[in-house]
MDTraj code that builds the backbone (N, CA, C; nanometers):
import mdtraj as md
import numpy as np

residues = "MET ASN ILE ALA ILE ILE LEU TYR ASN GLY PHE ASP ASN LEU ASP ALA ILE GLY PRO PHE GLU VAL PHE ASN HIS ALA ARG THR SER GLY ALA ASP VAL LYS ALA GLY LEU TYR THR LEU THR ARG GLN GLU VAL VAL THR SER SER HIS GLY LEU ARG ILE GLN PRO ASP GLY VAL LEU PRO SER ASN PRO ASP LEU VAL VAL VAL PRO GLY GLY GLY TRP ASP ASN ARG ALA LYS LYS GLY ALA TRP ALA GLU ALA GLU ARG GLY ASP LEU PRO GLU ALA LEU ALA ARG MET HIS ALA ASP GLY ILE THR ILE ALA SER VAL CYS THR GLY GLY MET LEU LEU ALA LYS ALA GLY ILE THR ASN GLY ARG PRO ALA VAL THR HIS GLN CYS ALA LEU ASP ASP LEU GLN GLU SER GLY SER ARG VAL VAL ASP ALA ARG VAL VAL ASP ASP GLY ASP ILE VAL THR ALA GLY GLY ILE THR SER GLY ILE ASP LEU ALA LEU HIS PHE ILE GLU ARG GLU ILE SER ARG ASP VAL ALA THR GLN VAL ALA ALA THR MET GLU TYR ASN PRO HIS GLY GLU VAL TYR GLU ARG".split()
xyz = np.array([
    [13.2331, 10.7038, -12.5755],
    [13.3227, 10.5911, -12.5539],
    [13.2816, 10.4779, -12.6463],
    [13.3726, 10.4330, -12.7291],
    [13.3473, 10.3238, -12.8220],
    [13.4049, 10.1939, -12.7662],
    [13.3184, 10.0940, -12.7536],
    [13.3571, 9.9667, -12.6942],
    [13.3406, 9.8560, -12.7965],
    [13.4448, 9.7799, -12.8157],
    [13.4428, 9.6686, -12.9111],
    [13.4526, 9.5376, -12.8351],
    [13.3501, 9.4558, -12.8470],
    [13.3510, 9.3228, -12.7878],
    [13.3868, 9.2251, -12.8985],
    [13.4953, 9.1512, -12.8796],
    [13.5444, 9.0610, -12.9832],
    [13.4721, 8.9267, -12.9744],
    [13.4243, 8.8808, -13.0880],
    [13.3635, 8.7487, -13.0965],
    [13.4521, 8.6562, -13.1791],
    [13.4480, 8.5292, -13.1451],
    [13.5146, 8.4247, -13.2227],
    [13.4336, 8.2979, -13.2018],
    [13.4439, 8.2061, -13.2931],
    [13.3683, 8.0819, -13.2798],
    [13.4080, 8.0098, -13.1513],
    [13.3073, 7.9711, -13.0728],
    [13.3321, 7.9013, -12.9484],
    [13.3364, 7.9907, -12.8258],
    [13.3071, 8.1218, -12.8417],
    [13.3034, 8.2098, -12.7249],
    [13.1855, 8.1713, -12.6355],
    [13.1944, 8.2048, -12.5082],
    [13.0830, 8.1784, -12.4170],
    [12.9810, 8.2911, -12.4279],
    [12.8526, 8.2534, -12.4408],
    [12.7450, 8.3514, -12.4625],
    [12.7517, 8.4692, -12.3662],
    [12.7422, 8.4399, -12.2364],
    [12.7260, 8.5449, -12.1369],
    [12.8512, 8.6300, -12.1218],
    [12.9667, 8.5736, -12.1512],
    [13.0912, 8.6510, -12.1442],
    [13.0834, 8.7756, -12.2322],
    [13.0193, 8.7621, -12.3467],
    [13.0086, 8.8735, -12.4415],
    [12.8770, 8.9485, -12.4275],
    [12.7666, 8.8750, -12.4157],
    [12.6350, 8.9375, -12.4179],
    [12.6050, 9.0102, -12.2867],
    [12.6564, 8.9593, -12.1727],
    [12.6374, 9.0292, -12.0455],
    [12.6927, 9.1710, -12.0504],
    [12.8222, 9.1893, -12.0813],
    [12.8762, 9.3244, -12.0931],
    [12.8069, 9.4073, -12.2017],
    [12.7736, 9.3446, -12.3144],
    [12.7050, 9.4162, -12.4226],
    [12.5754, 9.4777, -12.3716],
    [12.4996, 9.4003, -12.2947],
    [12.3729, 9.4520, -12.2423],
    [12.3963, 9.5639, -12.1427],
    [12.4938, 9.5482, -12.0535],
    [12.5248, 9.6544, -11.9578],
    [12.5583, 9.7839, -12.0302],
    [12.6485, 9.7774, -12.1273],
    [12.6907, 9.8979, -12.1981],
    [12.5750, 9.9622, -12.2746],
    [12.4878, 9.8804, -12.3309],
    [12.3749, 9.9371, -12.4050],
    [12.2678, 9.9945, -12.3133],
    [12.2518, 9.9379, -12.1937],
    [12.1635, 10.0015, -12.0958],
    [12.2206, 10.1364, -12.0531],
    [12.3518, 10.1448, -12.0406],
    [12.4145, 10.2730, -12.0060],
    [12.3861, 10.3754, -12.1158],
    [12.3923, 10.3319, -12.2413],
    [12.3634, 10.4232, -12.3528],
    [12.2206, 10.4743, -12.3462],
    [12.1253, 10.3836, -12.3211],
    [11.9858, 10.4271, -12.3142],
    [11.9594, 10.5125, -12.1894],
    [12.0506, 10.5060, -12.0918],
    [12.0404, 10.5923, -11.9738],
    [12.1020, 10.7290, -11.9985],
    [12.1533, 10.7507, -12.1194],
    [12.2080, 10.8806, -12.1561],
    [12.3588, 10.8897, -12.1608],
    [12.4283, 10.7816, -12.1270],
    [12.5745, 10.7844, -12.1310],
    [12.6246, 10.7799, -12.2754],
    [12.7359, 10.8448, -12.2981],
    [12.7967, 10.8473, -12.4317],
    [12.8778, 10.7195, -12.4514],
    [12.8052, 10.6105, -12.4734],
    [12.8656, 10.4781, -12.4862],
    [12.8077, 10.4104, -12.6096],
    [12.8954, 10.3510, -12.6882],
    [12.8516, 10.2724, -12.8026],
    [12.9265, 10.1401, -12.7999],
    [12.8532, 10.0307, -12.7884],
    [12.9155, 9.8980, -12.7841],
    [12.8744, 9.8183, -12.9065],
    [12.9695, 9.7470, -12.9648],
    [12.9415, 9.6629, -13.0801],
    [13.0099, 9.5282, -13.0670],
    [12.9640, 9.4336, -13.1460],
    [13.0186, 9.2977, -13.1480],
    [13.0968, 9.2800, -13.2783],
    [13.2250, 9.2506, -13.2670],
    [13.3135, 9.2493, -13.3834],
    [13.3971, 9.1219, -13.3897],
    [13.4452, 9.0942, -13.5082],
    [13.5376, 8.9827, -13.5292],
    [13.6719, 9.0379, -13.5761],
    [13.7742, 8.9569, -13.5624],
    [13.9080, 8.9995, -13.6019],
    [13.9190, 9.0112, -13.7537],
    [13.8571, 8.9177, -13.8245],
    [13.8507, 8.9222, -13.9705],
    [13.7045, 8.9068, -14.0111],
    [13.6742, 8.9410, -14.1355],
    [13.5346, 8.9391, -14.1798],
    [13.4735, 8.8004, -14.1629],
    [13.3578, 8.7975, -14.0996],
    [13.2879, 8.6727, -14.0729],
    [13.1381, 8.7034, -14.0701],
    [13.0601, 8.6333, -14.1502],
    [12.9165, 8.6619, -14.1594],
    [12.8422, 8.6230, -14.0324],
    [12.8756, 8.5078, -13.9751],
    [12.8080, 8.4574, -13.8566],
    [12.9124, 8.3980, -13.7631],
    [12.8947, 8.4224, -13.6336],
    [12.9811, 8.3636, -13.5313],
    [12.8934, 8.2738, -13.4452],
    [12.9429, 8.1543, -13.4150],
    [12.8663, 8.0588, -13.3347],
    [12.9342, 8.0401, -13.1998],
    [12.8555, 8.0592, -13.0937],
    [12.9092, 8.0466, -12.9586],
    [12.9266, 7.9005, -12.9210],
    [12.9848, 7.8786, -12.8032],
    [13.0048, 7.7418, -12.7542],
    [12.8724, 7.6727, -12.7234],
    [12.7668, 7.7502, -12.7066],
    [12.6347, 7.6942, -12.6772],
    [12.5423, 7.6959, -12.7984],
    [12.5962, 7.7303, -12.9135],
    [12.5192, 7.7258, -13.0374],
    [12.4473, 7.8534, -13.0757],
    [12.4641, 7.9605, -12.9992],
    [12.4054, 8.0894, -13.0356],
    [12.4763, 8.1431, -13.1591],
    [12.3978, 8.1807, -13.2590],
    [12.4555, 8.2334, -13.3834],
    [12.4326, 8.3835, -13.3880],
    [12.5409, 8.4590, -13.4066],
    [12.5347, 8.6051, -13.4064],
    [12.5930, 8.6594, -13.5356],
    [12.5237, 8.7565, -13.5924],
    [12.5780, 8.8304, -13.7057],
    [12.6521, 8.9511, -13.6490],
    [12.7845, 8.9526, -13.6547],
    [12.8614, 9.0621, -13.5932],
    [12.8404, 9.1946, -13.6654],
    [12.8797, 9.3021, -13.5976],
    [12.8671, 9.4361, -13.6555],
    [12.9726, 9.4633, -13.7612],
    [13.0731, 9.3793, -13.7682],
    [13.1785, 9.3977, -13.8672],
    [13.3132, 9.3584, -13.8113],
    [13.4162, 9.4065, -13.8790],
    [13.5541, 9.3783, -13.8383],
    [13.5944, 9.4775, -13.7290],
    [13.6735, 9.4304, -13.6364],
    [13.7201, 9.5105, -13.5230],
    [13.7738, 9.6452, -13.5707],
    [13.7174, 9.7557, -13.5194],
    [13.7684, 9.8874, -13.5596],
    [13.9096, 9.9099, -13.5067],
    [13.9793, 10.0045, -13.5667],
    [14.1209, 10.0241, -13.5339],
    [14.1443, 10.1015, -13.4054],
    [14.0461, 10.1795, -13.3602],
    [14.0741, 10.2661, -13.2452],
    [13.9597, 10.2738, -13.1434],
    [13.9118, 10.1591, -13.0928],
    [13.8111, 10.1675, -12.9859],
    [13.8753, 10.2174, -12.8568],
    [13.7926, 10.2637, -12.7657],
    [13.8433, 10.3046, -12.6351],
    [13.8656, 10.1847, -12.5445],
    [13.7856, 10.0812, -12.5653],
    [13.7937, 9.9608, -12.4835],
    [13.7648, 9.8392, -12.5703],
    [13.8439, 9.7344, -12.5523],
    [13.8192, 9.6061, -12.6173],
    [13.7889, 9.5043, -12.5078],
    [13.6794, 9.4306, -12.5232],
    [13.6409, 9.3276, -12.4275],
    [13.6559, 9.1914, -12.4942],
    [13.7275, 9.1013, -12.4272],
    [13.7570, 8.9693, -12.4825],
    [13.6864, 8.8618, -12.3992],
    [13.5890, 8.7920, -12.4568],
    [13.5223, 8.6838, -12.3834],
    [13.6065, 8.5571, -12.3839],
    [13.5702, 8.4637, -12.2969],
    [13.6354, 8.3327, -12.2949],
    [13.5421, 8.2261, -12.3476],
    [13.5742, 8.1021, -12.3115],
    [13.4947, 7.9874, -12.3553],
    [13.5837, 7.8808, -12.4157],
    [13.5605, 7.7553, -12.3770],
    [13.6326, 7.6455, -12.4390],
    [13.7779, 7.6343, -12.4001],
    [13.8128, 7.6777, -12.2783],
    [13.9529, 7.6659, -12.2353],
    [13.9774, 7.5350, -12.1630],
    [13.8951, 7.5066, -12.0640],
    [13.9219, 7.3907, -11.9785],
    [13.9119, 7.2581, -12.0508],
    [13.8291, 7.2516, -12.1569],
    [13.8176, 7.1252, -12.2307],
    [13.9000, 7.1259, -12.3598],
    [13.9818, 7.2315, -12.3766],
    [14.0702, 7.2424, -12.4949],
    [13.9906, 7.2241, -12.6239],
    [13.8756, 7.2919, -12.6300],
    [13.7850, 7.2790, -12.7441],
    [13.8515, 7.3236, -12.8740],
    [13.8071, 7.2648, -12.9832],
    [13.8622, 7.2992, -13.1147],
    [13.8205, 7.4387, -13.1577],
    [13.7136, 7.4919, -13.0950],
    [13.6713, 7.6296, -13.1178],
    [13.6534, 7.6931, -12.9808],
    [13.7145, 7.8071, -12.9614],
    [13.7062, 7.8747, -12.8327],
    [13.8375, 7.9430, -12.7985],
    [13.8499, 7.9840, -12.6722],
    [13.9680, 8.0597, -12.6292],
    [14.0973, 7.9799, -12.6454],
    [14.0920, 7.8507, -12.6122],
    [14.2127, 7.7676, -12.6265],
    [14.2576, 7.7646, -12.7731],
    [14.1634, 7.7425, -12.8628],
    [14.1952, 7.7370, -13.0054],
    [14.2486, 7.8710, -13.0544],
    [14.1897, 7.9807, -13.0065],
    [14.2369, 8.1138, -13.0471],
    [14.3775, 8.1404, -12.9946],
    [14.4048, 8.0940, -12.8725],
    [14.5402, 8.1105, -12.8174],
    [14.6416, 8.0326, -12.8999],
    [14.6046, 7.9105, -12.9389],
    [14.6945, 7.8269, -13.0187],
    [14.7162, 7.8857, -13.1580],
    [14.6112, 7.9410, -13.2159],
    [14.6212, 8.0010, -13.3500],
    [14.7108, 8.1239, -13.3459],
    [14.6914, 8.2079, -13.2452],
    [14.7815, 8.3208, -13.2227],
    [14.7414, 8.4548, -13.2810],
    [14.6512, 8.4582, -13.3775],
    [14.6160, 8.5852, -13.4424],
    [14.5518, 8.6842, -13.3461],
    [14.4582, 8.6366, -13.2657],
    [14.3900, 8.7262, -13.1722],
    [14.4847, 8.7777, -13.0643],
    [14.5651, 8.6918, -12.9998],
    [14.6616, 8.7462, -12.9031],
    [14.7564, 8.8489, -12.9638],
    [14.8004, 8.8257, -13.0866],
    [14.8896, 8.9229, -13.1524],
    [14.8184, 9.0560, -13.1717],
    [14.6918, 9.0506, -13.2115],
    [14.6146, 9.1737, -13.2308],
    [14.5955, 9.2466, -13.0978],
    [14.5695, 9.1705, -12.9912],
    [14.5521, 9.2314, -12.8595],
    [14.6810, 9.2997, -12.8137],
    [14.7939, 9.2355, -12.8371],
    [14.9227, 9.2947, -12.7998],
    [14.9455, 9.4258, -12.8743],
    [14.9116, 9.4288, -13.0041],
    [14.9284, 9.5509, -13.0840],
    [14.8376, 9.6621, -13.0323],
    [14.7108, 9.6281, -13.0065],
    [14.6161, 9.7290, -12.9599],
    [14.6579, 9.7848, -12.8242],
    [14.7030, 9.6968, -12.7357],
    [14.7475, 9.7429, -12.6045],
    [14.8689, 9.8344, -12.6189],
    [14.9606, 9.7992, -12.7063],
    [15.0782, 9.8835, -12.7307],
    [15.0388, 10.0200, -12.7866],
    [14.9251, 10.0246, -12.8557],
    [14.8749, 10.1508, -12.9118],
    [14.7958, 10.2325, -12.8100],
    [14.7859, 10.1831, -12.6865],
    [14.7198, 10.2599, -12.5819],
    [14.5732, 10.2289, -12.5600],
    [14.5237, 10.1226, -12.6213],
    [14.3837, 10.0841, -12.6049],
    [14.3691, 10.0015, -12.4775],
    [14.2676, 10.0316, -12.3989],
    [14.2395, 9.9546, -12.2776],
    [14.1798, 9.8202, -12.3172],
    [14.2303, 9.7141, -12.2566],
    [14.1858, 9.5782, -12.2868],
    [14.1228, 9.5175, -12.1619],
    [14.0052, 9.4566, -12.1800],
    [13.9371, 9.3887, -12.0697],
    [13.9068, 9.2457, -12.1119],
    [13.8950, 9.1582, -12.0134],
    [13.8610, 9.0196, -12.0448],
    [13.7609, 8.9661, -11.9447],
    [13.6844, 8.8705, -11.9905],
    [13.5881, 8.8005, -11.9064],
    [13.6227, 8.6526, -11.9105],
    [13.6215, 8.5892, -11.7946],
    [13.6418, 8.4450, -11.7866],
    [13.7772, 8.4081, -11.8495],
    [13.7806, 8.3026, -11.9288],
    [13.9080, 8.2593, -11.9867],
    [13.9537, 8.3456, -12.1042],
    [13.8796, 8.4519, -12.1318],
    [13.9337, 8.5535, -12.2224],
    [14.0634, 8.6088, -12.1656],
    [14.0776, 8.6014, -12.0313],
    [14.2012, 8.6450, -11.9677],
    [14.3219, 8.5662, -12.0143],
    [14.3005, 8.4425, -12.0558],
    [14.4115, 8.3625, -12.1053],
    [14.4592, 8.4105, -12.2421],
    [14.3702, 8.4752, -12.3174],
    [14.4119, 8.5340, -12.4443],
    [14.4961, 8.6588, -12.4196],
    [14.4641, 8.7331, -12.3117],
    [14.5497, 8.8451, -12.2735],
    [14.6853, 8.7941, -12.2261],
    [14.6843, 8.6829, -12.1521],
    [14.8098, 8.6238, -12.1059],
    [14.8934, 8.5780, -12.2249],
    [14.8297, 8.5140, -12.3223],
    [14.9007, 8.4686, -12.4422],
    [14.9599, 8.5875, -12.5185],
    [14.8906, 8.7018, -12.5106],
    [14.9408, 8.8236, -12.5756],
    [15.0586, 8.8836, -12.4999],
    [15.0811, 8.8360, -12.3765],
    [15.1922, 8.8849, -12.2964],
    [15.1620, 9.0123, -12.2197],
    [15.0374, 9.0582, -12.2230],
    [15.0091, 9.1888, -12.1624],
    [14.9720, 9.1810, -12.0150],
    [14.9536, 9.0601, -11.9617],
    [14.9293, 9.0478, -11.8177],
    [15.0535, 8.9997, -11.7426],
    [15.1621, 8.9822, -11.8122],
    [15.2843, 8.9324, -11.7493],
    [15.3300, 9.0263, -11.6374],
    [15.3405, 8.9713, -11.5156],
    [15.3839, 9.0499, -11.4013],
    [15.2778, 9.1413, -11.3446],
    [15.1576, 9.1336, -11.3978],
    [15.0508, 9.2240, -11.3553],
    [14.9387, 9.1468, -11.2866],
    [14.8604, 9.2136, -11.2003],
    [14.7487, 9.1459, -11.1348],
    [14.6387, 9.1153, -11.2355],
    [14.5806, 8.9970, -11.2231],
    [14.4754, 8.9551, -11.3152],
    [14.3978, 8.8395, -11.2543],
    [14.2841, 8.8091, -11.3152],
    [14.2028, 8.6956, -11.2737],
    [14.1379, 8.6358, -11.3974],
    [14.0944, 8.5116, -11.3844],
    [14.0239, 8.4431, -11.4922],
    [13.9290, 8.3433, -11.4273],
    [13.8657, 8.2611, -11.5085],
    [13.7792, 8.1564, -11.4544],
    [13.8629, 8.0624, -11.3689],
    [13.8011, 8.0072, -11.2657],
    [13.8731, 7.9195, -11.1725],
    [13.9420, 7.8021, -11.2410],
    [13.8870, 7.7558, -11.3541],
    [13.9473, 7.6412, -11.4233],
    [14.0839, 7.6737, -11.4831],
    [14.1142, 7.8032, -11.4975],
    [14.2380, 7.8424, -11.5644],
    [14.3316, 7.9232, -11.4750],
    [14.3020, 7.9301, -11.3456],
    [14.3861, 8.0109, -11.2563],
    [14.5306, 7.9631, -11.2538],
    [14.5515, 7.8314, -11.2539],
    [14.6889, 7.7797, -11.2551],
    [14.7596, 7.8180, -11.3840],
    [14.6875, 7.8081, -11.4965],
    [14.7458, 7.8470, -11.6257],
    [14.7814, 7.9953, -11.6268],
    [14.6937, 8.0772, -11.5678],
    [14.7188, 8.2211, -11.5640],
    [14.8439, 8.2510, -11.4816],
    [14.8582, 8.1842, -11.3678],
    [14.9762, 8.2052, -11.2843],
    [15.1028, 8.1584, -11.3556],
    [15.0945, 8.0430, -11.4211],
    [15.2102, 7.9907, -11.4944],
    [15.2509, 8.0819, -11.6097],
    [15.1561, 8.1624, -11.6591],
    [15.1863, 8.2527, -11.7708],
    [15.2709, 8.3718, -11.7266],
    [15.2810, 8.3924, -11.5936],
    [15.3571, 8.5062, -11.5434],
    [15.2713, 8.6158, -11.4855],
    [15.1388, 8.5966, -11.4869],
    [15.0479, 8.6940, -11.4268],
    [15.0473, 8.6761, -11.2756],
    [15.0104, 8.7815, -11.2061],
    [14.9959, 8.7746, -11.0606],
    [14.8477, 8.7572, -11.0310],
    [14.8067, 8.6353, -10.9995],
    [14.6655, 8.6037, -10.9791],
    [14.6149, 8.6688, -10.8511],
    [14.5009, 8.7364, -10.8627],
    [14.4388, 8.8048, -10.7505],
    [14.3037, 8.7398, -10.7237],
    [14.2724, 8.7190, -10.5970],
    [14.1444, 8.6605, -10.5587],
    [14.0395, 8.7711, -10.5522],
    [13.9808, 8.8033, -10.6662],
    [13.8781, 8.9073, -10.6754],
    [13.7892, 8.8763, -10.7953],
    [13.6711, 8.9306, -10.7939],
    [13.5787, 8.9076, -10.9057],
    [13.6192, 8.9894, -11.0271],
    [13.6629, 9.1124, -11.0024],
    [13.7120, 9.2018, -11.1079],
    [13.8448, 9.2587, -11.0623],
    [13.9422, 9.2589, -11.1513],
    [14.0742, 9.3146, -11.1215],
    [14.0998, 9.4296, -11.2186],
    [14.1102, 9.5495, -11.1631],
    [14.1295, 9.6705, -11.2431],
    [14.2732, 9.7167, -11.2256],
    [14.3518, 9.6998, -11.3304],
    [14.4904, 9.7453, -11.3286],
    [14.5102, 9.8575, -11.4300],
    [14.4105, 9.9444, -11.4370],
    [14.4196, 10.0604, -11.5247],
    [14.3872, 10.0287, -11.6690],
    [14.4892, 10.0032, -11.7487],
    [14.4677, 9.9765, -11.8909],
    [14.4384, 9.8296, -11.9196],
    [14.4370, 9.7465, -11.8151],
    [14.3959, 9.6068, -11.8272],
    [14.2982, 9.5777, -11.7142],
    [14.1796, 9.5296, -11.7509],
    [14.0777, 9.4946, -11.6522],
    [14.0334, 9.3519, -11.6820],
    [14.0417, 9.2651, -11.5816],
    [14.0050, 9.1250, -11.6018],
    [13.8951, 9.0863, -11.5035],
    [13.8169, 8.9865, -11.5425],
    [13.7090, 8.9379, -11.4568],
    [13.7137, 8.7865, -11.4511],
    [13.6601, 8.7308, -11.3427],
    [13.6596, 8.5859, -11.3229],
    [13.5618, 8.5160, -11.4150],
    [13.4909, 8.4183, -11.3627],
    [13.4043, 8.3359, -11.4458],
    [13.2779, 8.4048, -11.4927],
    [13.2366, 8.3669, -11.6087],
    [13.1148, 8.3965, -11.6833],
    [13.0335, 8.5176, -11.6375],
    [12.9543, 8.5063, -11.5292],
    [12.8667, 8.6169, -11.4903],
    [12.9434, 8.7390, -11.4423],
    [13.0701, 8.7231, -11.4115],
    [13.1490, 8.8371, -11.3643],
    [13.1676, 8.9418, -11.4740],
    [13.1380, 8.9079, -11.5968],
    [13.1436, 9.0063, -11.7048],
    [13.0451, 9.1194, -11.6830],
    [12.9321, 9.0883, -11.6204],
    [12.8352, 9.1924, -11.5878],
    [12.8957, 9.2872, -11.4846],
    [12.9613, 9.2306, -11.3833],
    [13.0270, 9.3133, -11.2816],
    [13.1390, 9.3972, -11.3430],
    [13.2139, 9.3384, -11.4351],
    [13.3209, 9.4119, -11.5019],
    [13.2642, 9.5329, -11.5754],
    [13.1575, 9.5125, -11.6514],
    [13.0998, 9.6219, -11.7294],
    [13.0408, 9.7295, -11.6383],
    [12.9737, 9.6893, -11.5309],
    [12.9198, 9.7874, -11.4363],
    [13.0331, 9.8658, -11.3695],
    [13.1414, 9.7965, -11.3348],
    [13.2572, 9.8649, -11.2765],
    [13.3149, 9.9656, -11.3756],
    [13.3241, 9.9258, -11.5007],
    [13.3818, 10.0155, -11.6011],
    [13.2929, 10.1377, -11.6227],
    [13.1605, 10.1174, -11.6210],
    [13.0689, 10.2309, -11.6336],
    [13.0857, 10.3254, -11.5149],
    [13.0972, 10.2692, -11.3957],
    [13.1180, 10.3541, -11.2778],
    [13.2503, 10.4283, -11.2875],
    [13.3536, 10.3588, -11.3333],
    [13.4870, 10.4186, -11.3435],
    [13.4933, 10.5298, -11.4472],
    [13.4325, 10.5073, -11.5620],
    [13.4486, 10.5997, -11.6738],
    [13.3322, 10.6982, -11.6909],
    [13.2145, 10.6636, -11.6428],
    [13.0977, 10.7508, -11.6600],
    [13.0566, 10.8075, -11.5241],
    [12.9908, 10.7265, -11.4432],
    [12.9529, 10.7703, -11.3096],
    [12.8920, 10.6555, -11.2306],
    [12.8994, 10.6682, -11.0986],
    [12.8375, 10.5684, -11.0118],
    [12.6857, 10.5692, -11.0306],
    [12.6275, 10.6869, -11.0528],
    [12.4827, 10.6960, -11.0699],
    [12.4356, 10.6157, -11.1903],
    [12.5076, 10.6269, -11.3014],
    [12.4682, 10.5520, -11.4211],
    [12.4842, 10.4023, -11.3967],
    [12.5925, 10.3612, -11.3339],
    [12.6128, 10.2193, -11.3047],
    [12.5025, 10.1661, -11.2138],
    [12.4653, 10.2444, -11.1143],
    [12.3588, 10.2038, -11.0224],
    [12.2255, 10.1925, -11.0950],
    [12.1991, 10.2875, -11.1843],
    [12.0746, 10.2854, -11.2613],
    [12.0685, 10.1629, -11.3529],
    [12.1801, 10.1312, -11.4176],
    [12.1848, 10.0142, -11.5060],
    [12.1624, 9.8865, -11.4263],
    [12.2292, 9.8740, -11.3127],
    [12.2118, 9.7550, -11.2298],
    [12.0669, 9.7400, -11.1861],
    [12.0020, 9.8514, -11.1500],
    [11.8619, 9.8466, -11.1084],
    [11.7718, 9.8059, -11.2250],
    [11.7982, 9.8594, -11.3432],
    [11.7201, 9.8238, -11.4612],
    [11.7320, 9.6754, -11.4922],
    [11.8529, 9.6223, -11.4777],
    [11.8768, 9.4808, -11.5064],
    [11.8389, 9.3901, -11.3890],
    [11.7959, 9.4523, -11.2765],
    [11.7662, 9.3765, -11.1541],
    [11.8830, 9.2843, -11.1188],
    [12.0020, 9.3459, -11.1189],
    [12.1257, 9.2729, -11.0905],
    [12.1946, 9.3375, -10.9709],
    [12.2329, 9.2576, -10.8752],
    [12.3072, 9.3068, -10.7590],
    [12.4549, 9.2761, -10.7773],
    [12.5365, 9.3770, -10.8085],
    [12.6802, 9.3518, -10.8222],
    [12.7347, 9.2892, -10.6946],
    [12.8237, 9.1929, -10.7107],
    [12.8789, 9.1276, -10.5932],
    [13.0222, 9.0832, -10.6215],
    [13.0897, 9.0501, -10.5142],
    [13.2292, 9.0098, -10.5282],
    [13.3209, 9.1308, -10.5216],
    [13.4417, 9.1046, -10.4806],
    [13.5386, 9.2127, -10.4610],
    [13.5934, 9.2632, -10.5942],
    [13.6090, 9.3951, -10.5998],
    [13.6806, 9.4590, -10.7113],
    [13.8159, 9.5021, -10.6581],
    [13.9207, 9.4515, -10.7218],
    [14.0571, 9.4886, -10.6837],
    [14.1022, 9.6001, -10.7771],
    [14.1455, 9.7109, -10.7179],
    [14.2013, 9.8212, -10.7970],
    [14.3389, 9.8553, -10.7432],
    [14.4354, 9.8591, -10.8320],
    [14.5721, 9.8909, -10.7893],
    [14.5888, 10.0400, -10.7792],
])
top = md.Topology()
chain = top.add_chain()
for i, resn in enumerate(residues, 1):
    res = top.add_residue(resn, chain, resSeq=i)
    for name in ("N", "CA", "C"):
        top.add_atom(name, md.element.get_by_symbol(name[0]), res)
traj = md.Trajectory(xyz[None], top)
């Protein structure tokens, strides 16, 4: 399973790095999982909203099995972050194309608003960070009170740390409960909060 986590300037650290660590622990546990950090266009360094500088693995591949979209910078309408990416439009357009091609799309925190901007959560159950729940509902999504919302080819998670729960849920869904349990134990993380599955 090839997993592409999209980075952009102003993303929230844990939104991306939490799932990245979960997926890589699954790989070291023997699961056939490969996770990478990618940008939409070539970029040597990406800077998070907290100043973390990351050298990405490259440009987003054309056919990953799963794309994970982090949030960051929505509630304060930051010049770099999810709000800026939504306004620019390139990333939402790419997400819409990938979803139309059958790629599963997941989001963490206000990354869900980029899925909403892409139009792929319209009429579907979803969640995002509490600061953007009204925006998500106004976009046409059906907001669900859950930490992780699994609607098959779209999986969304609430605020920041819920990205870890999203990744553990996805490992359980696609690999096995045993591997997810082993990863959680290795990370000394207790999954919590409701997972909504349609």
